[in-house]
Residue frames as qw, qx, qy, qz and C-alpha x, y, z in Angstrom:
[[0.601, -0.284, 0.146, -0.732, 143.42, 138.65, 103.36],
 [0.022, 0.107, -0.979, 0.170, 142.46, 135.58, 105.36],
 [0.120, 0.405, 0.884, -0.199, 139.19, 133.69, 105.09],
 [0.093, 0.754, 0.590, 0.274, 136.16, 135.94, 104.87],
 [0.292, -0.637, -0.138, 0.700, 137.90, 139.04, 106.21],
 [0.450, 0.853, 0.260, 0.045, 137.24, 142.01, 103.91],
 [0.231, 0.883, -0.339, 0.230, 140.76, 143.38, 104.52],
 [0.554, 0.269, -0.670, 0.415, 144.04, 142.33, 106.17],
 [0.594, -0.540, -0.566, 0.189, 143.72, 141.50, 109.87],
 [0.401, -0.226, -0.227, 0.858, 145.80, 144.52, 110.87],
 [0.098, -0.239, -0.267, -0.928, 143.39, 146.85, 109.04],
 [0.549, -0.493, -0.517, -0.434, 140.35, 145.38, 110.76],
 [0.749, -0.554, -0.351, 0.097, 141.62, 144.58, 114.27],
 [0.256, -0.941, 0.220, 0.007, 144.61, 146.86, 114.70],
 [0.309, 0.705, -0.633, 0.084, 148.37, 146.58, 114.68],
 [0.085, -0.379, 0.896, -0.214, 149.98, 143.21, 115.50],
 [0.785, 0.109, 0.387, -0.471, 146.76, 141.28, 114.80],
 [0.063, 0.288, -0.886, -0.357, 147.17, 137.95, 113.00],
 [0.771, 0.154, 0.204, -0.583, 144.54, 135.69, 111.46],
 [0.058, 0.218, -0.937, -0.266, 144.23, 132.12, 110.23],
 [0.757, 0.048, 0.023, -0.651, 141.33, 129.94, 109.11],
 [0.139, 0.193, -0.970, -0.049, 140.85, 126.21, 109.61],
 [0.076, -0.328, -0.940, 0.054, 137.79, 123.94, 109.48],
 [0.109, -0.701, -0.540, -0.453, 135.46, 126.86, 108.86],
 [0.457, -0.814, -0.256, 0.249, 136.64, 128.82, 111.90],
 [0.387, 0.716, -0.123, 0.567, 138.46, 132.13, 111.49],
 [0.682, -0.574, -0.252, 0.376, 140.84, 132.75, 114.41],
 [0.250, 0.808, -0.091, 0.526, 142.29, 136.18, 115.14],
 [0.683, -0.399, -0.322, 0.520, 144.99, 136.83, 117.75],
 [0.093, 0.854, 0.031, 0.511, 145.41, 140.35, 119.08],
 [0.311, 0.214, -0.567, 0.732, 147.48, 142.01, 121.84],
 [0.240, -0.526, -0.729, 0.367, 145.75, 142.46, 125.17],
 [0.038, -0.390, -0.113, 0.913, 145.71, 146.23, 124.65],
 [0.292, 0.103, -0.488, -0.816, 143.56, 145.71, 121.52],
 [0.073, 0.218, 0.962, -0.149, 141.07, 143.32, 123.12],
 [0.274, 0.622, 0.518, -0.519, 138.06, 145.67, 123.19],
 [0.238, 0.577, -0.351, -0.698, 139.02, 147.23, 119.86],
 [0.093, 0.137, -0.920, -0.354, 139.02, 143.80, 118.23],
 [0.129, 0.402, 0.879, -0.220, 135.68, 142.79, 119.74],
 [0.260, 0.664, 0.224, -0.664, 134.10, 146.08, 118.68],
 [0.215, 0.457, -0.591, -0.629, 135.42, 145.65, 115.15],
 [0.024, 0.079, 0.987, 0.136, 134.04, 142.11, 115.02],
 [0.191, 0.567, 0.704, -0.383, 130.59, 143.38, 115.98],
 [0.234, 0.763, 0.118, -0.590, 130.43, 146.59, 113.94],
 [0.214, 0.616, -0.538, -0.534, 132.55, 145.82, 110.86],
 [0.117, 0.170, -0.950, -0.232, 132.15, 142.06, 110.45],
 [0.646, -0.198, -0.291, -0.677, 128.57, 141.71, 111.62],
 [0.477, -0.053, -0.844, 0.237, 129.37, 139.27, 114.45],
 [0.393, -0.467, 0.070, -0.789, 126.36, 140.25, 116.52],
 [0.890, -0.329, -0.224, -0.222, 125.91, 136.86, 118.21],
 [0.073, -0.630, 0.696, -0.336, 128.11, 136.30, 121.27],
 [0.828, -0.044, -0.536, -0.156, 128.52, 132.56, 121.87],
 [0.820, -0.520, -0.166, 0.173, 131.02, 132.06, 124.70],
 [0.180, 0.814, -0.431, 0.344, 134.17, 133.35, 126.40],
 [0.902, -0.423, 0.008, 0.082, 136.72, 131.32, 128.33],
 [0.002, 0.847, -0.531, -0.005, 140.46, 130.83, 128.85],
 [0.956, 0.096, -0.229, 0.154, 143.24, 128.26, 128.53],
 [0.488, -0.798, 0.330, 0.130, 146.19, 128.08, 130.93],
 [0.794, 0.528, -0.212, 0.212, 149.33, 127.89, 128.81],
 [0.735, -0.584, 0.052, 0.341, 152.30, 127.10, 131.13],
 [0.574, -0.209, 0.264, 0.747, 155.22, 129.42, 130.52],
 [0.175, 0.382, 0.458, 0.783, 153.10, 131.75, 128.37],
 [0.222, 0.008, 0.273, -0.936, 150.03, 132.98, 130.24],
 [0.423, 0.406, 0.735, -0.340, 146.26, 132.71, 129.99],
 [0.016, 0.069, 0.636, 0.768, 144.86, 132.55, 126.47],
 [0.338, 0.427, 0.525, -0.654, 141.47, 134.28, 126.66],
 [0.069, 0.123, 0.783, 0.606, 139.10, 133.41, 123.80],
 [0.434, 0.395, 0.365, -0.723, 135.76, 134.80, 122.66],
 [0.249, 0.188, 0.857, 0.409, 133.70, 132.90, 120.09],
 [0.313, 0.482, 0.141, -0.806, 131.48, 135.14, 117.95],
 [0.410, 0.318, 0.808, 0.278, 129.12, 134.44, 115.06],
 [0.241, 0.265, -0.214, -0.909, 127.84, 136.46, 112.12],
 [0.523, 0.313, 0.744, -0.274, 124.32, 135.14, 111.52],
 [0.338, 0.322, 0.693, 0.549, 122.77, 134.69, 108.05],
 [0.181, 0.517, 0.143, -0.824, 121.24, 137.73, 106.37],
 [0.677, 0.623, 0.300, -0.253, 119.20, 138.34, 103.24],
 [0.387, 0.824, -0.383, -0.156, 122.39, 139.27, 101.39],
 [0.290, 0.464, -0.828, 0.121, 124.52, 136.42, 102.80],
 [0.860, -0.278, -0.181, -0.388, 122.98, 133.13, 103.92],
 [0.715, 0.175, -0.588, 0.335, 126.20, 131.71, 105.34],
 [0.646, -0.761, -0.056, -0.006, 127.08, 131.42, 109.03],
 [0.516, 0.605, -0.389, 0.465, 130.51, 132.92, 109.73],
 [0.773, -0.592, -0.181, 0.138, 132.35, 131.95, 112.92],
 [0.313, 0.736, -0.328, 0.503, 135.10, 134.02, 114.51],
 [0.779, -0.488, -0.267, 0.292, 137.38, 133.24, 117.47],
 [0.140, 0.854, -0.232, 0.444, 139.12, 136.29, 118.93],
 [0.854, -0.331, -0.263, 0.304, 142.04, 135.47, 121.24],
 [0.114, 0.834, -0.339, 0.420, 144.52, 137.33, 123.38],
 [0.779, -0.113, -0.504, 0.356, 147.09, 136.35, 126.02],
 [0.292, -0.858, 0.174, -0.385, 147.59, 137.84, 129.48],
 [0.366, 0.426, -0.749, 0.352, 150.59, 136.94, 131.70],
 [0.634, -0.357, -0.678, 0.106, 150.23, 134.67, 134.72],
 [0.392, -0.244, -0.448, 0.765, 151.51, 137.31, 137.11],
 [0.161, 0.327, 0.145, -0.920, 149.08, 140.02, 135.87],
 [0.118, 0.324, 0.868, 0.357, 146.02, 138.38, 134.28],
 [0.137, 0.584, 0.363, -0.713, 143.97, 141.51, 133.60],
 [0.156, 0.295, 0.638, 0.694, 141.65, 142.47, 130.73],
 [0.305, 0.071, 0.142, -0.939, 138.96, 145.12, 130.39],
 [0.471, 0.303, 0.774, -0.295, 135.45, 143.71, 130.54],
 [0.028, 0.073, 0.692, 0.718, 133.67, 143.11, 127.25],
 [0.118, 0.553, 0.763, -0.313, 130.21, 143.69, 128.75],
 [0.168, 0.655, 0.049, -0.735, 129.97, 147.08, 127.02],
 [0.222, 0.342, -0.673, -0.616, 130.45, 145.38, 123.63],
 [0.558, -0.144, -0.755, -0.313, 128.61, 142.10, 124.26],
 [0.536, -0.483, 0.267, -0.639, 126.28, 142.11, 127.26],
 [0.964, -0.100, -0.172, -0.175, 126.29, 138.31, 127.24],
 [0.582, 0.424, -0.555, 0.417, 129.98, 138.28, 128.19],
 [0.361, -0.629, 0.353, -0.591, 129.13, 139.10, 131.80],
 [0.927, -0.264, 0.151, -0.221, 128.33, 135.53, 132.88],
 [0.908, 0.288, -0.155, 0.263, 131.31, 134.07, 131.01],
 [0.260, 0.659, -0.402, 0.580, 133.75, 136.59, 132.49],
 [0.608, -0.560, 0.332, -0.455, 132.54, 135.71, 135.98],
 [0.995, -0.055, 0.082, -0.012, 133.21, 132.02, 135.30],
 [0.719, 0.492, -0.231, 0.433, 136.64, 132.73, 133.76],
 [0.089, -0.719, 0.390, -0.569, 137.55, 134.95, 136.72],
 [0.782, -0.432, 0.290, -0.344, 136.50, 132.24, 139.15],
 [0.990, 0.058, 0.105, 0.071, 138.18, 129.31, 137.40],
 [0.752, 0.376, -0.053, 0.539, 141.38, 130.97, 136.13],
 [0.456, -0.615, -0.182, 0.617, 141.76, 134.15, 138.19],
 [0.311, 0.317, 0.330, 0.833, 141.61, 136.52, 135.20],
 [0.042, -0.577, -0.428, 0.695, 140.47, 139.96, 136.39],
 [0.234, 0.563, 0.546, 0.575, 138.06, 141.77, 134.08],
 [0.154, -0.267, -0.275, 0.911, 138.29, 145.41, 135.07],
 [0.307, 0.059, -0.159, -0.936, 135.06, 147.37, 134.87],
 [0.355, -0.258, -0.866, -0.241, 132.87, 144.29, 135.21],
 [0.428, -0.531, -0.035, -0.731, 129.70, 145.20, 137.12],
 [0.757, -0.430, 0.310, -0.383, 129.79, 142.12, 139.37],
 [0.525, 0.416, -0.741, 0.024, 132.68, 139.61, 139.43],
 [0.636, -0.382, 0.476, -0.473, 131.01, 137.63, 142.21],
 [0.216, -0.188, 0.956, 0.061, 131.55, 133.85, 142.56],
 [0.612, 0.169, -0.315, -0.705, 129.33, 131.92, 140.20],
 [0.822, 0.064, -0.520, -0.224, 129.87, 128.15, 140.49],
 [0.511, 0.143, -0.725, 0.439, 132.14, 127.36, 143.45],
 [0.520, -0.671, -0.524, 0.070, 130.98, 127.17, 147.08],
 [0.169, -0.941, 0.097, -0.278, 131.48, 130.09, 149.44],
 [0.554, -0.723, 0.411, 0.034, 134.98, 130.25, 150.89],
 [0.925, 0.220, 0.175, 0.255, 136.60, 128.21, 148.11],
 [0.245, -0.815, 0.341, 0.399, 140.26, 129.15, 147.72],
 [0.373, -0.271, 0.716, 0.524, 142.17, 129.09, 144.45],
 [0.566, 0.497, -0.194, -0.629, 141.28, 128.74, 140.79],
 [0.780, -0.108, 0.613, -0.065, 140.67, 125.07, 139.92],
 [0.813, 0.548, 0.187, 0.060, 141.28, 125.24, 136.15],
 [0.093, 0.869, -0.484, -0.030, 144.82, 126.55, 136.48],
 [0.818, 0.279, -0.498, 0.076, 147.48, 123.99, 135.68],
 [0.277, 0.354, -0.674, 0.586, 149.25, 124.65, 139.01],
 [0.628, -0.390, 0.155, -0.655, 146.12, 124.05, 141.11],
 [0.095, 0.231, -0.949, 0.192, 146.76, 121.11, 143.45],
 [0.739, -0.262, -0.361, -0.505, 143.95, 118.57, 143.73],
 [0.254, -0.498, 0.697, -0.448, 144.42, 117.60, 147.37],
 [0.881, -0.038, 0.270, -0.386, 142.06, 114.63, 147.10],
 [0.868, 0.415, -0.272, 0.029, 144.50, 112.96, 144.71],
 [0.163, 0.613, -0.660, 0.403, 147.27, 113.28, 147.27],
 [0.466, -0.292, 0.663, -0.508, 145.47, 111.45, 150.07],
 [0.815, 0.187, 0.497, -0.231, 143.85, 108.85, 147.78],
 [0.411, -0.182, 0.706, 0.547, 145.48, 106.95, 144.92],
 [0.409, 0.374, -0.304, -0.775, 144.45, 107.94, 141.43],
 [0.741, 0.101, 0.603, -0.277, 141.89, 105.30, 140.31],
 [0.635, 0.634, -0.258, -0.357, 143.01, 105.24, 136.68],
 [0.947, 0.228, -0.197, 0.114, 145.15, 102.66, 134.92],
 [0.587, -0.729, 0.295, 0.190, 148.38, 101.83, 136.71],
 [0.313, 0.740, -0.581, -0.133, 151.88, 101.73, 135.34],
 [0.861, 0.113, -0.494, 0.042, 153.61, 98.33, 134.92],
 [0.474, 0.135, -0.644, 0.584, 154.83, 97.07, 138.27],
 [0.208, -0.177, 0.365, -0.890, 152.13, 98.94, 140.22],
 [0.791, -0.057, 0.069, -0.605, 149.43, 96.24, 140.02],
 [0.767, -0.206, 0.598, -0.110, 149.11, 92.47, 139.98],
 [0.843, 0.529, 0.041, -0.088, 149.82, 92.00, 136.28],
 [0.797, -0.266, 0.254, 0.480, 153.57, 92.10, 136.85],
 [0.535, 0.722, 0.123, 0.421, 156.11, 93.60, 134.48],
 [0.529, 0.000, -0.223, 0.819, 159.00, 95.97, 135.11],
 [0.143, -0.841, -0.394, 0.344, 158.21, 99.15, 137.01],
 [0.406, 0.482, 0.171, 0.757, 158.63, 102.43, 135.15],
 [0.090, -0.083, -0.304, 0.945, 158.60, 105.95, 136.46],
 [0.132, 0.613, 0.749, -0.212, 155.00, 106.75, 137.40],
 [0.075, 0.328, 0.345, 0.876, 153.19, 109.22, 135.15],
 [0.018, 0.396, 0.612, -0.684, 151.10, 111.53, 137.31],
 [0.163, 0.698, 0.623, 0.313, 147.72, 112.73, 135.97],
 [0.086, 0.539, 0.009, 0.838, 147.10, 116.51, 135.86],
 [0.508, -0.668, -0.012, -0.544, 146.56, 117.98, 139.29],
 [0.914, -0.371, -0.113, 0.120, 148.65, 115.37, 141.11],
 [0.021, 0.899, -0.421, 0.120, 151.80, 116.88, 142.65],
 [0.583, 0.325, -0.695, 0.269, 155.02, 115.05, 143.37],
 [0.733, -0.598, -0.313, -0.089, 154.40, 113.37, 146.79],
 [0.704, -0.182, -0.221, 0.650, 157.91, 114.33, 147.81],
 [0.193, 0.229, 0.030, 0.954, 157.11, 118.01, 147.27],
 [0.431, -0.262, 0.014, -0.863, 153.56, 118.30, 148.58],
 [0.811, -0.270, -0.373, -0.361, 151.53, 116.37, 151.15],
 [0.759, -0.611, 0.173, -0.144, 152.18, 114.21, 154.23],
 [0.919, -0.067, 0.164, 0.353, 155.27, 112.49, 152.71],
 [0.324, 0.920, -0.115, 0.187, 156.98, 115.73, 151.71],
 [0.026, 0.798, -0.566, 0.205, 160.75, 115.39, 151.97],
 [0.687, -0.351, 0.604, -0.199, 160.61, 111.73, 153.03],
 [0.899, 0.318, 0.301, 0.006, 160.89, 110.03, 149.64],
 [0.531, -0.256, 0.458, 0.665, 163.90, 109.57, 147.37],
 [0.281, 0.567, -0.188, -0.752, 163.91, 111.80, 144.28],
 [0.841, 0.413, 0.310, -0.163, 162.30, 110.36, 141.17],
 [0.611, -0.159, 0.508, 0.586, 164.82, 109.13, 138.60],
 [0.222, 0.614, -0.205, -0.729, 165.35, 111.43, 135.66],
 [0.801, 0.417, 0.429, -0.029, 163.94, 110.22, 132.36],
 [0.483, -0.172, 0.463, 0.723, 166.36, 110.22, 129.41],
 [0.287, 0.540, -0.112, -0.783, 165.78, 112.76, 126.69],
 [0.830, 0.440, 0.246, -0.240, 164.02, 111.62, 123.52],
 [0.476, 0.760, -0.437, -0.073, 167.17, 112.14, 121.54],
 [0.185, -0.517, 0.821, -0.157, 169.16, 109.91, 123.86],
 [0.715, 0.084, 0.642, -0.263, 166.59, 107.10, 123.63],
 [0.747, 0.629, 0.022, -0.212, 166.42, 107.37, 119.86],
 [0.259, 0.738, -0.622, -0.005, 170.22, 107.25, 119.55],
 [0.406, -0.336, 0.826, -0.200, 170.38, 104.17, 121.76],
 [0.790, 0.308, 0.461, -0.262, 167.73, 102.37, 119.73],
 [0.614, 0.736, -0.232, -0.167, 169.52, 103.18, 116.48],
 [0.126, 0.642, -0.751, 0.091, 172.72, 101.64, 117.80],
 [0.728, -0.050, -0.673, -0.122, 170.92, 98.45, 118.87],
 [0.139, 0.145, -0.709, 0.676, 171.23, 99.32, 122.56],
 [0.587, -0.444, -0.396, -0.549, 167.97, 97.98, 124.02],
 [0.400, -0.498, 0.544, -0.544, 167.21, 97.58, 127.73]]
């Protein structure tokens, strides 16, 4: 058993469930097909009656990691506060989960925000209407592949790489902040710039340093 679970994770949340505990937070990962089953078990079997929040994380190459943070509040028999994070992953090409509104009514607002920001579709939700973005907004701004067009037409105001400001120094390959596409692949200069030089692998740099080969 893990943490304060009364039984193995597979017995409580279903087959293929895994659990780990760190810093007072119990985290349980379940398949997407067991999403509602896991949330129902958390409420009915573990006493997690307080719904805190639900959101997602865009994991490139994996999918969207949808998370629900739940809490078992203190009782007369147990004065401790027990925190539980239930997670599941849906693929980028089919980000679909059943709505949790029937288990936790408070999930409705959070599912609307997650749908708007990441494009995850919560089937059965009573109203997946836009919540925060203006009318007519296209795309999902918290996805890693969402292009921030303003950063294409205006230089990023953060710290510059050596050779890109007045302090001198050799110029290195520019590190683009998140949301900034390669200007040779997107924007008014598309196809007009030379390709960026490839950076050597970490292993190659380490081997060169070990042999005394410094630039």
